[in-house]
C-alpha positions as CSV (number, residue, x, y, z in Angstrom):
1,X,26.4,-5.4,14.1
2,X,23.4,-6.5,12.0
3,X,20.4,-7.0,14.2
4,X,18.0,-9.9,13.6
5,X,17.0,-13.4,14.8
6,X,20.2,-15.5,15.1
7,X,20.5,-19.3,15.6
8,X,24.0,-20.7,15.8
9,X,27.4,-20.9,17.3
10,X,28.9,-18.1,19.4
11,X,32.4,-17.4,20.8
12,X,33.3,-16.7,24.5
13,X,32.4,-13.0,24.1
14,X,28.9,-13.9,23.0
15,X,29.5,-12.9,19.3
16,X,28.2,-14.8,16.4
17,X,31.1,-17.1,15.5
18,X,31.1,-20.3,13.5
19,X,28.0,-21.7,11.6
20,X,24.7,-19.9,12.0
21,X,21.6,-18.5,10.4
22,X,20.7,-14.8,10.6
23,X,17.2,-13.5,9.6
24,X,16.4,-9.8,9.4
25,X,12.8,-8.6,9.5
26,X,13.2,-5.6,7.2
27,X,15.5,-4.6,4.3
28,X,19.0,-3.8,5.5
29,X,20.1,-0.1,5.6
30,X,23.7,-0.6,6.4
31,X,27.0,-2.2,5.6
32,X,26.9,-6.1,4.7
33,X,22.0,-2.8,-16.8
34,X,24.6,-5.5,-17.3
35,X,23.2,-9.1,-17.6
36,X,22.6,-9.2,-13.8
37,X,23.0,-6.5,-11.2
38,X,21.6,-6.5,-7.7
39,X,22.5,-4.9,-4.3
40,X,23.1,-7.7,-1.9
41,X,23.2,-5.4,1.2
42,X,19.7,-4.0,0.7
43,X,17.9,-7.0,-0.8
44,X,18.6,-9.9,1.5
45,X,16.5,-11.5,4.3
46,X,18.5,-14.6,5.5
47,X,22.2,-15.4,5.7
48,X,23.1,-19.0,6.4
49,X,26.8,-19.7,6.7
50,X,29.9,-18.8,8.6
51,X,30.5,-15.9,11.1
52,X,33.7,-14.6,12.6
53,X,33.5,-12.1,15.5
54,X,29.9,-11.1,14.6
55,X,30.7,-10.6,10.9
56,X,29.6,-12.7,7.9
57,X,32.8,-14.4,7.0
58,X,33.4,-17.5,4.8
59,X,31.2,-19.6,2.6
60,X,27.5,-18.8,2.9
61,X,24.1,-18.7,1.2
62,X,22.2,-15.4,1.1
63,X,18.5,-15.6,0.5
64,X,17.1,-12.6,-1.2
65,X,13.6,-11.1,-0.8
66,X,12.6,-12.0,-4.4
67,X,13.3,-15.7,-3.8
68,X,16.7,-15.7,-5.5
69,X,19.8,-16.9,-3.6
70,X,23.4,-15.9,-3.7
71,X,26.0,-18.6,-2.9
72,X,29.4,-17.2,-2.3
73,X,32.3,-16.0,-0.2
74,X,32.1,-13.3,2.4
75,X,35.1,-11.5,3.9
76,X,34.8,-9.4,7.1
77,X,31.1,-8.8,6.6
78,X,31.1,-8.2,2.8
79,X,30.2,-10.4,-0.1
80,X,33.1,-10.8,-2.4
81,X,32.1,-13.3,-5.2
82,X,29.7,-16.0,-6.0
83,X,26.8,-17.3,-8.0
84,X,23.3,-15.8,-8.0
85,X,20.5,-18.3,-8.8
86,X,17.2,-16.7,-9.8
87,X,13.8,-18.4,-9.4
88,X,13.8,-19.1,-13.1
89,X,16.9,-21.2,-12.6
90,X,19.1,-18.7,-14.4
91,X,22.6,-18.5,-12.9
92,X,25.0,-15.7,-12.9
93,X,28.6,-15.8,-11.7
94,X,30.2,-12.5,-10.6
95,X,31.8,-10.2,-8.0
96,X,30.6,-7.7,-5.5
97,X,32.0,-4.2,-5.0
98,X,32.5,-2.5,-1.6
99,X,28.8,-1.2,-1.6
100,X,27.4,-4.7,-2.0
101,X,26.5,-4.4,-5.7
102,X,26.7,-7.8,-7.4
103,X,27.4,-7.8,-11.1
104,X,27.4,-11.2,-12.8
105,X,27.2,-12.8,-16.2
106,X,25.1,-15.8,-17.3
107,X,26.6,-19.2,-16.8
């Protein structure tokens, strides 16, 4: 389970389940040059979206430490695909591999 400050819905077992916001104090160290490549597992600080049994699951926005944001789909704790929007306004659509590496192409 990813540790951090959580605000949102929980199930009967006390797990994060439903809509919520999770903020971590330090870069993640665990499991959640093409035109754009970034590691979403290591570079995020806030997840706002759906949870299922303590895992990020469903549509969500991931805020990255550099101010960029990833809007996409998560399945069982892993980002699958989405759009990365950088501070410059540049947008990249792409997919994530099992290690959380996002690779996208300019929209």
